C-alpha positions, -999 to +999 in steps of 0.1 A: -606+375-473-587+374-506-557+393-493-553+370-463-561+339-482-534+347-508-507+345-481-505+312-462-478+326-440-480+351-411-481+388-421-450+394-400-431+365-414-397+381-408-404+382-371-423+349-368-406+320-351-420+288-367-414+251-367-429+223-388-424+191-406-416+182-442-411+149-461-377+148-478-369+126-507-338+103-503-310+125-492-284+104-475-260+076-483-285+048-478-311+065-499-339+067-474-366+093-476-385+104-445-399+132-424-377+161-411-382+187-384-377+222-398-374+258-386-385+288-407-361+317-404-364+349-425-384+330-451-360+300-454-368+264-444-339+249-423-337+212-415-329+209-378-337+172-374-302+165-361-311+185-330-345+170-324-358+141-345-394+148-337-414+180-331-427+165-299-391+162-286-382+197-298-411+213-279-398+197-247-364+214-249-356+242-225-335+258-253-364+255-278-363+291-289-325+292-292-325+260-314-352+273-337-335+307-340-300+296-345-292+259-347-272+248-377-290+229-404-294+223-441-313+251-460-341+234-479-353+265-498-378+293-497-409+288-475-431+304-501-421+278-527-428+251-502-464+262-494-471+269-530-460+233-539-484+220-512-513+238-527-505+224-562-504+189-547-469+184-560-463+149-545-431+146-566-414+176-550-381+168-532-395+185-501-432+183-492-450+200-464-466+178-437-487+186-406-464+203-381-470+178-352-461+142-349-461+122-316-485+146-298-520+135-289-546+155-308-573+168-285-603+191-292-626+212-271-663+214-280-691+240-275-667+268-263-687+295-281-724+303-276-733+300-313-718+265-316-735+255-284-769+263-299-761+245-331-751+214-311-784+214-293-802+218-326-782+188-340-793+168-310-829+178-312-830+173-350-817+137-347-794+143-377-821+158-400-810+191-414-846+199-426-857+204-390-829+228-380-844+262-389-876+256-369-856+243-339-832+272-341-861+298-338-877+278-310-846+276-289-836+312-294-871+323-283-872+300-253-837+306-239-839+344-244-805+352-231-770+359-245-752+327-236-718+343-245-722+365-214-726+335-190-696+323-170-695+285-173-702+271-139-712+305-125-744+313-105-763+327-136-754+297-156-766+273-129-799+292-126-804+288-163-796+251-161-822+247-133-848+266-153-842+246-185-842+214-166-876+223-150-890+228-185-875+196-198-851+214-221-818+206-206-792+191-230-759+174-227-744+201-248-757+228-224-740+209-197-705+213-213-713+247-227-723+265-195-715+239-168-683+238-149-666+211-170-654+216-205-659+191-233-624+177-243-622+148-266-597+129-287-599+143-322-575+120-340-545+098-334-509+109-333-494+111-368-528+111-385-533+148-391-529+161-426-513+194-434-517+225-456-527+217-492-538+181-484-573+167-488-595+163-457-619+134-456-657+130-449-671+096-438-690+083-468-722+078-448-724+115-439-747+139-458-747+169-434-713+182-425-691+213-423-656+225-415-647+239-381-620+266-383-601+268-350-569+279-333-548+249-321-524+252-292-491+233-291-486+221-255-457+201-242-457+173-215-454+199-187-486+215-198-467+246-211-483+262-242-453+269-264-470+280-296-501+277-319-513+269-353-545+266-373-568+236-376-599+222-393-619+200-369-640+185-397-675+179-383-702+154-394-734+170-380-758+142-390-738+114-373-731+133-340-767+146-341-781+110-341-762+103-309-733+119-290-720+084-285-711+084-322-686+113-316-657+090-325-673+082-359-682+118-364-648+132-356-620+106-362-618+094-398-592+092-425-580+128-432-606+143-408-581+165-390-560+192-407-534+212-389-509+238-402-492+252-420-466+257-392-465+260-354-457+295-345-437+296-312-444+321-284-418+348-281-417+385-274-439+394-304-464+365-302-480+351-271-513+338-256-527+373-255-523+375-293-545+345-295-571+359-271-576+388-294-574+369-327-600+368-354-602+335-373-617+338-408-629+311-431-639+308-467-656+278-484-654+277-522-675+251-541-657+240-573-688+223-588-715+250-581-696+282-575-710+283-539-691+306-515-695+310-477-675+332-454-674+331-417-654+344-388-648+337-351-636+362-326-616+346-298-627+373-274-661+356-275-649+322-263-666+311-231-635+295-214-600+310-214-575+289-235-553+283-205-584+270-185-590+245-214-553+234-211-556+229-174-588+209-178-571+187-204-537+181-186-527+180-150-524+156-120-556+139-133-542+133-169-507+134-184-495+135-220-458+124-220-455+134-257-474+166-254-506+174-272-523+197-298-555+213-285-582+226-307-599+255-289-634+252-305-652+273-330-682+296-332-687+288-369-718+267-376-729+273-412-766+277-418-766+292-453-787+271-476-768+254-504-787+226-521-823+234-511-842+260-493-842+252-456-816+225-461-787+245-446-750+239-456-732+207-463-699+200-482-696+189-518-666+169-530-639+192-542-648+221-518-618+243-509-616+255-473-593+283-463-589+291-425-568+322-416-556+347-391-529+372-397-505+360-370-506+324-382-513+326-419-537+304-438-545+267-438-560+255-471-575+220-477-598+204-503-627+182-492-633+146-504-646+113-490-624+096-464-624+064-484-614+081-516-583+100-504-549+085-497-550+061-467-530+068-436-501+043-434-472+061-418-477+059-380-455+060-349-440+026-356-430+036-391-416+069-379-392+053-355-381+026-380-375+054-405-355+075-380-334+045-370-326+037-407-315+073-413-293+073-382-313+099-363-320+079-331 
């Protein structure tokens, strides 16, 4: 893990076509600071905001690849220096890295891997009590007695299993979206609310059983075209969602609970949807107060629904996204390693460092704190457009 974690950028950086967002200190005649859209070319960060004032608008362009490859713009420096400053938390830097999306809706898919499906059922049965998880896990595995990853959602075998579990009083709403015909797609967080590489992610102060969820995130435009991908942490509060699935909003959407980055890598001849289908996503949790370490990995080949099927279930004639959307594809990582007590499983401590990586996208690193103790979210869509107007970019 160390070799990958040491490099937050793709291993083939010279070939990677990447876009993102940065915050620039006052740089024009009226002295207004604000966000800029950037391209990464051969390791240099180029401000291309004059060609597209938002990432959302950029991803709509038919000449997207040409703009990112060659449009004129101001060179803001070395990309390695930018991501290093983000990890140091250098808020005074003249250029600071932000999450690479802006106006897009942030959507997420749940229980798309068999392991995460079982853990969601366990959360539901445990009613938010981590002490009951181990016994429930053994009981469910013995009762189901099948490899859920081999089931086609909505297929004949899945429907037979559904009928059998229902007859035994064991059917679950999580089983429904895990092996039924319809995927779980929910709103993870609001446009402009995601934090980027190096930032702190937030846990609701009432949560005492929680974990990161390392995922690949698709960048999709308003025409439902997948134009690229990045990494994400779909921070999860197991106790709150376990009490009731109707608390999903409280469990998923809090200050700083969504991390995306470092950059969106665009599809081109060297990187496409098949690259993602074969990707391995790795994760490392490092505890600063107790020396705890936990590693995990997800193999995208084990996902139960194809990424493009998840896109079509999210967007189509039934639902439109005029500003595009970012789509978390789900995770198979559900940590069960004991941390604080035997049988207690895993939960975060304040200050934990979470690294999520895959070679083609780099590494997303965030620290963990309470959502009421990190910087509040104050710069939304209204503030963005006021800022762009003041800088003469609209």
